[in-house]
N, C-alpha and C positions, 0 to 999 in steps of 0.2 A: 351470697357466698362467692359467686363468680367475680363480682366487682372487687372483692377482697383480694383475690389472687391475680387479677388482671395485670397490675404493674409487674409482678414477677414473670408472668407469661410473656408479656411484651419484651421485658429485658432479656429473657431466654431466647426469644425469637430474633431479636436484634443481634445478640451475641453469636447465635448460630449463623446468621447471615454474614456477619463480619468474618467468622472463622471459615465459612465456605469460600468467601472471596479470597482470603489469603491462601487457602489451600489450592484454589484454582489458579491464583495469580503466581504460580511458582516460576522461579527463574533458576538458572544454574551457573550464571556467570555475572561478573561485575567488573567495572573499571572506574577509575577516577578521572574525570574530565572536567575542566573548568573549575576545579576545586570541589566538585560534587561527585558522589557515588551514583553511578548509573548502572542499571541492570539489564540483562538480556537472557533469552532462552536459546541455547544452541543445540542443533542436531547434527551429529556426525555419523554418516552411514558406516556400516561394518566394512564396506568395500573400500573405505578411504585408505590410501597408501601414500605415506609422506614422500615417497620417491617420485610420485607423479602429481603435478599440480592439478588441483580440483577447482571447478567453478564454485562460486558462492552466490547464494540467493538471499537477499535481505527482504523480509516480509514484515510490513508495518501494520499494526492493529489500528482499528478505528477509535473514535471517541467513545468513551465508556466501555471499551473493550480492553483486552490485555493479551500478552504474548501467547499464553497457552490456549486462549480462545482462538486467536488467529491461526495457531498451529492446527487445532482440531477442525476448524471450519474449512480450511483451504486444502488440506491433504498434501501439503508440500513434502512432508516427510516420506510419504509413500513414493512420490516421484524421485526424491533424493536417493532412496534405496534402489530404484530401478535404473537411475542414470548416473549415480556416483558423484553427486555434488553436496556441499554443505548448505545448511539453512540456518539463518539466525533471525530471531524474532526480538528486536529491541523493545524496550519498555519506555513509554512516555512518562510524563510527570504530572503532578498535582492529582487532585481527586475530584471527579473521576479522571482516569488517565486520559491524556490527550497529547497531540503534537502541536507545536506552535509553528504552523505552516504559513504564517503571514505576520507582518509586524503587528504588535499589539500595544495599545496605549496602557494596558493594565500591567505590563511588565516589560520594560525596555531591555532588549538583548535576549529575550527568551528564544526567539526564532534563531538567532545566531548560535545560542547555546545548544539547541537541538541539532543544528547542522554540524557543529563541532563534535558533538557526541557521536554521530554516525561516522564522521571522518576518523575520529580517534578509535572507534570500534573497529573500523576496517583496518587501521594500522595494527591494532592489537591482534586481530585474527590472522593477519598476514604474517605477523611475527611468530605466532603460536602454531599455525598450520601451514601447509604448503598450498597456497591459494594461487590460482591462475589469475594474475592481475588483469588480463584481457577479457575475463569473463566474470565480472562482478555485476550483478543485476539487482534492481530494487523494484519492489511492488508494494501495494498497500490497498487497504479497504477504507473507503470514505475519507475521514480525516487523514488516515495513513496514505491514501492515494494522493491527497493534496501534498503530503510531505514528500512522497516520491517525486512529484512534479517539481517541488522546490529544490530537492537534491539534484535533479537533472540540470537545473539552472545554475546551482552553486558549485557542484562537484562534477562537471562534465569530463574532467580528466581522469576520474576514478570509476565512473559508472558507465557500463557499456550500453545498457538499454533500460527502460523503465516500463512498468505496467500498473494499471489502476483499475479498481472495481468500485463503481458508485462513488467515484472520487469527488472530494470537495476541493475543486481547483480554484482557490481564492486568491493566491498570490499572482498578480498580473503586473509585472514591472512595466513602467511607462515606456522605457526604451531598453531593449535587450538585444545584443549582438552575440549569438551563440559562438562559443569557441569551436564547436564542431557540430555536425548534424547528430541529433539524438533519436534513435529508434524508439517508437512509442506504441504501446498496445493498450487499449482501454475497453472496458465493458460497462454498459450503463442501461438501466431499465427505464422504459418510457413512463412507468407508473411509480417511479421512486417518490415516496412521500416526504423524504428528508432532503435530498439534493435533486431538485427538479431538472428533468432532462432538458426542458426548454429554457432553463435559467430563471432568474427572478430573485426576489428578496427572501432572506431567511426568516424563520419564525422567532429569532432571538430579539426580543424587544429591548434588552439592555444595550446590545451592540449590533444593530442590524447591518447586514452586508449583502451584496448582490452576488449570486452565483452566475457564472457565464453559461450560455447555451453550450451543451456538451458538443454539438456538431461544430459550433464556432470555435470552441477550445481546440478540437482536433484539427480544424482547418488552420488555426494559428500555429500549431506545431508543424504542420505541413509547410506553411510559409517559412517558418524559421529554418526548416531543413532543406529549403530550396526545391521543394517538389514542384515540378513545372506543368504537370498534366492534371486534368480533372480526375477525381477518384473513381475507381472501379467499384461498382455496387453489385453484390450478389446476395442470394438468400441461402444461408447455410442450413436452416431448419425452418419449420413453420412459423416459429416465433423469434427467429434470429436473422437479422440482416447485417452484412459486413460491408464496411466502406474502407477501401484500401488506397492509400497514396503511396505509389511505388517509384515514380520517376523523381527520385530525390538525390541530393548530393551524397557521395560516398556510399551509395547503395543503402541509405537509410530507408525506413518505412514508417508510416503512421497508419495504424489499423484501428478502426472503431467497430466494436460489436454492439449493435443496438438490440436490446432484449425487449421485444414488444410485449407489453403487459408485465414486465419484470419490475421488481421492487428494489429496495435498498439491501441487496443480498448478493452473495457470491455464487455465480452460476456453477452448477455441478457440485457445490459444497454443502456443508451442513446447513439445513434450513434455519432461519430465524423466525420468530413469531410473526405470522401473517398479519395479525391485527396491528402490529407495530411497524413492520418493515415492508410488507407486501410479499408478493409471490417470489419463490426461488425457482429460477429456470433450471430444468433438468436436461435440456436438449444439448447443452455443451458443457464442457469442463474448462472453466477459466484457467485454472492452474496448468493443466496439460497444454492448452493452447498457448499460454504464456511461455512455457518452457520451450515448445517448438519454435516460437518466435525468437526467444532469447538465443537459442542455439545458432540461429542464422546471423546473429549480430554480435560478434566479439568486438572489443574496443578497437576502433580503427587505428592503425599505426602501431599497435602494441606487438 
């Protein structure tokens, strides 16, 4: 009898899962860019006053995640209420959702399309709301952190500073001369099972690629920013070490928070399944620390 009803039960379960995904994957805005409709989730705090330019935070979801998940996990909306800035959560493409944060042989031009989407989204929001162009900040989780890294390279004239959590920083240009120093803040767990802290090859057998060492990646940004002194290292909590490069051009900074024993998770945010992503650090709040960092770094010369 059970076997008779099994196909129907499975169909109902799959249908429920699809419905749950689309309900969770809600967005409230869209634009046309590159001939395609792209979507986003925007949060405007009640304190927003069009007579006074407000900062804008762009927060990018990770691979297999979505805008509403990024919103709930990070707590950016609560900070927006407290400090009076707008937050936008853009949506990636394909299924599962993702960002094309590096050139891909599977789809020529997809990386450029994603960069153009963010640039066009910034234009759209600046036309619709009174945005302080000197205080546009980008951050992201995992694949979204890699996209924030790419945007810092491609749109340095628009973005004041970037942040990343468990970032998959795969796009490494052979030669890059930055238009200006870019302030960077990053968080990464030493027990991240998806993006290894020490670097190494991915588990993608179809298209393997090498992750850089997180410490080497941070040192690379410090070199780009012209930081001339060795980093200062301090312990913020029992499981959190901080490495700061502060002697940089135009008062830029590069700050790396190493979460000892931390997994592929957002510190201080909504926990992810431990069996899949590892431990979520509760000693620090990555979003709050990012906002404090961002406030110190408006776009130079604006």
